[in-house]
N, C-alpha and C positions, 0 to 999 in steps of 0.2 A: 504493499500500499503506499510506501514511501515514495517521494518523486526524487529522481537522479538526473543532473545536468550532465550531459557527456558531450565532449566537443572534439574539433578535428583532431586526428591523430591519436585518440585515445581508444583502448580496447573497452567495449561494453562488458561490464563486470556481472550484470545480471540478466535474467530473462523477464522481459515486461512488454508493456504496450505504449506507443508513442503518444503522449498527449498534448505536446507543442513542439513545435520547430519542424525542420526537415534536414535530412543528410544523405549522403551517399555511403552505404555500409558494404564493406566487403566481407561477403558471407562464405568464402572459399573453405574455411575451416569447417563450416558445416554442411555445405552443399557441393563443394568442389567446383563451383563456378567462379572463375576469376573476376568477370565482370560485375562492378558494383551496382547495387540496387538501391533504388530511392525509397527511403523510409519518412512516411509523413503521419499525420494524425490518424490513429486508429490501427496503424500497422503493429506487427509484432517484430521483437527483436531478441537476439539471443547471446547469452555471455558467450565470451571467446571470439565475437566477430569484432571487425575494427572500422570505425568511422574514418573514411577517406577525406571527407569534405562536409561541412556542415555543423550544426549543433541541434540536439534534440534533448527534450525532456521526458523521462521515462518513468512510468509508474510500474514499480516492482512487482512482478508477479512470483518470481522464485528465485531464491538465493542459494548460496552454499551448495550442499548436496543435491537440491532438488532441480537443478537448471538441467536444460537438456544436454549440454555438453557433459555434464557429469555423470548423467545417466548413461551416455554412451561410454564413457571412461569405465563406469561400473560394469556395464555389459562386457567390456574387453576383459576385466579383470574376473569377472564370472565365468567367462568362457573355459578357463582352465578347470573349474569345478564341474563344468558341464561334460567333460571329456569323459569318455568311458574308462573305467578304471584299468581295463585290458589295455587301452591305448596308452595309459601313463605308464603301465609295467612293462610295455613293448619298448617305450622310450628309455626308461631305466635299464632295462636289459640290454639294449643296444649300446648304449653308454659304457656299461660295465664290461662289455666285451671287448672295448677297444684297447685296454692295457694288456690283454692277452694275445692280441695280434703282433705287438711289439715284442713280448715276451717270447712268442714262437719264433718270430724273427731272429732275436738274440740267441736262443737255443740252437736253431737250424745253423746260423752261421758259425757258432761255435764248434758244433758236432761235425759239420761237413767241410767248414772253410770254403763254401762256395756261395759267393755272393748271389749269384743267379737264382739258386734254389732259395734261398733266404728271402729275395726280394719277391718272388712268387707268392709268399705269404702275406706280404704287405698289399699286394695287388688283390687280395681277396678280403672281405670281412662280412660280417653278419649284418652290421648296424644299418647299412644303407638300405637294403630290402626291408627290413624291420620296421625302421624308421618311415618309409614310404608307404608300404602296403597297409599298415594297420590303419592310419588315418584315412587313405584312399577309400578303404573298405566301409569305413563308418561314414564318410561323407556320402560315398555312393548309396548306402542303405537309407540314409537320411533323405537324399534325393528321390529314392524309390519311394518311400512312405509318402512324401509330398506329391507324387505323381497320382498315387492312390487315395487322395484327399485326407492324408492324415498329417498332422503337423507335430514333429517331435522336436523339443527344445534343446535336446543335447544327446550325444552318443552314449552318455551313461544310462540314460532312461531306457534305451534298446538293450543294453546289456542286462539291467535289472528286471527288464520285462521277460528275457529269456530265462533268468534264473528264479523267476517268481513262481511259488507254488500255493498261493492262496489268492483268491480274487473276490472281491466285495462288490455287490451290485446294488446302487439305489433302484427303486422300483419305478416311480412316476417319471416318465419322460425318458427313461433309459431302457428298462425291459419291456415298458409299455409305450402306448403311443404318446407322443409329446402334444398331442391334441385331443385331449379327453373331451367327452360331451356329456350333456345333463340328460340322464335318461328318465328322470322322473323327479318332482317335488312333492313330498309328503308333508303336508301341514298337521300341526298339533295344536291343542289348546284353543280350537275354535277359530283359527285363523285361516284365511283363504290362500290357495295354492299361488294365485297371481300376486297377492300383495307381499307375500314371503320371498317369491322370486324377484319381486321389484325392490324389496329392501336388501336381500343378498346381493344384488347386481350393484345397488348404489354404494356398498361398502367395498366390494371385491375390485371394482373399476380403478381403484387406487393403486393396486398392486399387482402387475401384470405376470402373475404366476400362471401356469397352464391350466390349473383347475380354476383359478378366478376368471382367467379369460372364456374358459366354458361356460361359466354362469352369466357373464356380461353377454355373450355370444347367444345365449339361449334366449335371455330376456329381448335382445333385439330382434331375433327371429320371431318371436311371438308378439312383436310390436308393443313391447311393454316399455314406456319411458320412465327413467328413474331419476327424478330431480333430487337435487341435494337438499335432504331435510334433517341431516344428522350433525352433531358436532365434530371436532377434530377427531381423526382417525389415528389409532395407535396399532402398528403391527409388531406382532410377537414372533420372531423366527421359529419356525417349525410347530407354532402353536395355532395362532389365528389373528382375527382382528377384532379390537375392542373400539367401541364408540358409544354414544347417547343419543336417543332419539325420544323426544318429548320428556325430558327428564329421566327415562328408564335407560339402564345399561344394556347394550346389546352386543353380543359375542357372535362370532362366527367362526369355526375350525374344527379341529379334530376333536375326537370323542374325549381324549385324554384331557385336553383342554377345557371342553364345556362341562363335562362331569366331575373331574377331579380338581383342576386349577380353580375353575369358577364355582364349583358347588351348585351347579344348576341341577333340577330334578324334573323328572318326567311327569306331565300332568296327570293328576288322579283318574283313574279309569282307562287310560291309554296305553298301559303297560304292554298289553298283548299286542296291539298294533304296533308298538316299538319292536318288540320280539320277532315279529313277523317280517320285519325289512330284509329283503334278499341280501345274502352273502356275497354274490358275485360281484356286486358294485362297491365302489368306494363310497363312504358316507361322509357328507359335509353337514355340520350340525350347526342350528342357528338358534340362539336362544334372546328371549327379552325378558328383562326384569327377573333373571334367575331361573325362569321356565322354559323348557325346550317348547320351541315354536314352529320348527320345521327340520326335515332332513331332506337334504338334496343328493340324489343317487347320481353318482358320477361313473359313467361307463368310461373305462380306461382299457382300450383294446390292447391285447398283447400284441407286440410286434412279430410278424409272421416268421422272422428269422430267430426269434429269441430261443425256442427250444433246441433247434439245430445248432446254434452258436455254444450254448451251454455243453452240450454233448460233445461237441468238437474240442472245446477248450478243456473237458475232461481228459479227452483222447491225448491232447497234446501236453499233458502234465501238469495241469492243475489239480492238486489232490483235494482241495477244499473250495468249493463254491458257496458262497453266502449271500442272500438278498436281506437288506437292511431298509426298513421304510417306517415311516411315521404313521402309517394307516393302521388299522384295526387288526387285531389277531385273525378275524375271519376272512378279511380281503387278502391279507398277506399269504395266510395258508392256501387260499383258493388260487392265487397267481402262482405260488411255489409249485404247488401240484401240477398244474397245466405246464409250467416250463421245464419241469424235472429237476428242481432244485430240492435237495434233501435237508438243507439248512436255511433258516430264514429267522430274522428277528423283527417283531412288529412293534409299533408305538414307541419307535426310539427317538430320542432327540438328537441333535447335531453333535453334542458333546459326547453323547454315548457312543455314537458311529466312531467319532475320533478315539475315544477310550478303547474300544474293542480294537480298532487297528494299532493302536499303541502297545496293548497287550500282546498281541500276536508278534509283533516285532521283537518285543523284549523276550519272548520265546524262542527267537532265532528265524522266524519265519520271514520270508520275502512277499511282500502283500502289495496288491494292485486294487485300487479303488476306482470304480467308474460312476460318475454322477453327472447332474447338470445344473443343481439348484444351488441357491444361497446356502441352504442348510447343509449342503454336501461339501461346502468349501473347507471347513475344518478337518474332515475325514480326508479330502483330496490331498491337502498341505500334510497331514500326518502319514500318508502311505509313501512305499518306497517308491511307487509310480502312480500319479494321479492322472486319470484319463477323463476329460471333459467331453460332453457333447457339443458341438460348434454353435447349437441353436439354444444353448442354455444361458444361464446369467453370467454376466460379463466378468463378475469376481471369481467364478468357478472356472471359467476360461483362463483367466489371469494366474489363478493358483496352481491350475492343472499343469503336468509336464508334456502331456499328449493330449490332443483334441482330434476327435474323429467325426464323421458326418452323422447327422441326426438320424437319417434315414437308412443306416448301414452299421447295424450292431455287429454283422457278420466280419467287419473290418478287424475286429478284435482277433479274430482267427487269422487273418491275413498278417496282423502285427505279431502275432506269436511266431508264425512261420518265418517273418521276416527277420526278427530278433534272433531267433535260435540259428537261422540260416547264417547270419552275421557272425556268429559265434563260431559256428563250424568253418566258416571261411577263414577265420582269422587264426584258428588252431591248424588248419590245413597249410596255411602260408608259413606258419612257425616251422612246422615239420619240413616242409619243402626246402626253406631257406637254410635250415640247419644241416639238413642230409646233401643236398647238392653244393653248397660252399664247402663243407667239410671235405666232401670228394675232391673239389678242386684244390684244396688246400694239401691234401695228401699226395695228389698226383704231382702239384708244384715242388713238394718236398724231396720226392723221390727222382724228380728230375724228368718226368714224363711228359709234362707241360711246361713250356716256357713262360715267363712273367707277361709277355703281351697277350698269349693265348688265354691265360688264367684271367687277367683282367677283362679281355673281351667276353669270356663266357660269363664271368661274374656280373659285369654290367648288362649282358643281354638277359640273363635270368631275372635281374631286379627290375627290368622294363617289362618282361613278360609276366612277371606275378603281379605288378603294379597294374598293367592293362587288365589281367583277368580280375583284378580287385574292383575294377570299375563296371563289370558286367552286372546284369540284374540279378539278383539273387533268388526271385521267383519267376517262372514264365509267364509271359503275357497272358496266357489262357487262365492262370491262377489268380483272378480278380476276387473281389470282395463278395461278388454275387456268386461265383462259383464255390467259394470258401464255405 
């Protein structure tokens, strides 16, 4: 919010917006474009750029570690952390081998008194091929994932996905369709179906969750206008919405929220009606003044590929597959049975999801979490690999390590095959490099190959292995649909 005056020749120290003056700014450090651009009132400027001519007054938007250039620096710093650990190990291995090449040179020269044989050893080493082929393999896998509509933030996540043995699914928007629909509105306590849908849509329109969107969409389709007549709205993550209408407290949300947290009760004489509510639908509860007023039945169709994906993931080495949801026990059980999941947890809160994953990791498990909502973010962050649906909440995508397409849950199968293929390729490269170069060293030591030949064969093998590492890991036909 401070105002900073910056004149000709000075470097801009902050991110901000020009509020007065005009200047030519060299932004080559940010954009790579050498030609200065004119900055006038209302234009944005960035820390690290230089004023060639003019003077401007800037209202500060970001300073210190929050500037754009600082974020770029942090991204570069973090890139080392995003390397696959096998890549870092390969680099350390390559570095550690170098002294042995010189040691072999010295021993050979001492024993044979033949400079040619000794030099043959220096013409061959393991580090070139190891240091080149491993990062090339990782980059190629990242590119291949991107070609299949999967974004992976670093090589380490492919390695961990290949090693993972436990996978945790969110339900809504992940295993089930991202576009649930309202099947029926069941009113209680003498209320009308139309008025309860009107009130629910009025509250839910403030928070664009998939279930909220379904309620608002249903009201629109039925031609129900929902004018604002409530007080301020409070959203409680993974619980529901609280407001007031005509002085009465109105709540809409999960069963746990309505009956346990809020202490609401079922109207007298309507217990049997409540018990008859069908289990195959998700239930959204609406209460007014502490009394249940309506239950909205949400049809949440299971994704067509969900069952097959779960089975294939089990075949590919995931020993434990768990579904965790904030929905009721009955709904969770119904979905789990249809999909083929033996383990599920119902009516869980965001911190409980994260706690479950934390406990599994403490037991030595490598855990993958798949989700799409704000309430999944703590669990996504806690997992070894967090996978978000690209149509989900922005914070979930930000926290996640990998994002996949919303309409292709089977891409998890492709991702598993891709990550395992990457590890197999790297290990194959290791074995080939060590065997082939060891053979060249031995042939050079005994005088079969001259230094020029060993150098040629060594470099040719390095190029060949690097080129092979650039090939796709999966055949073109093995796309997410066929997976």
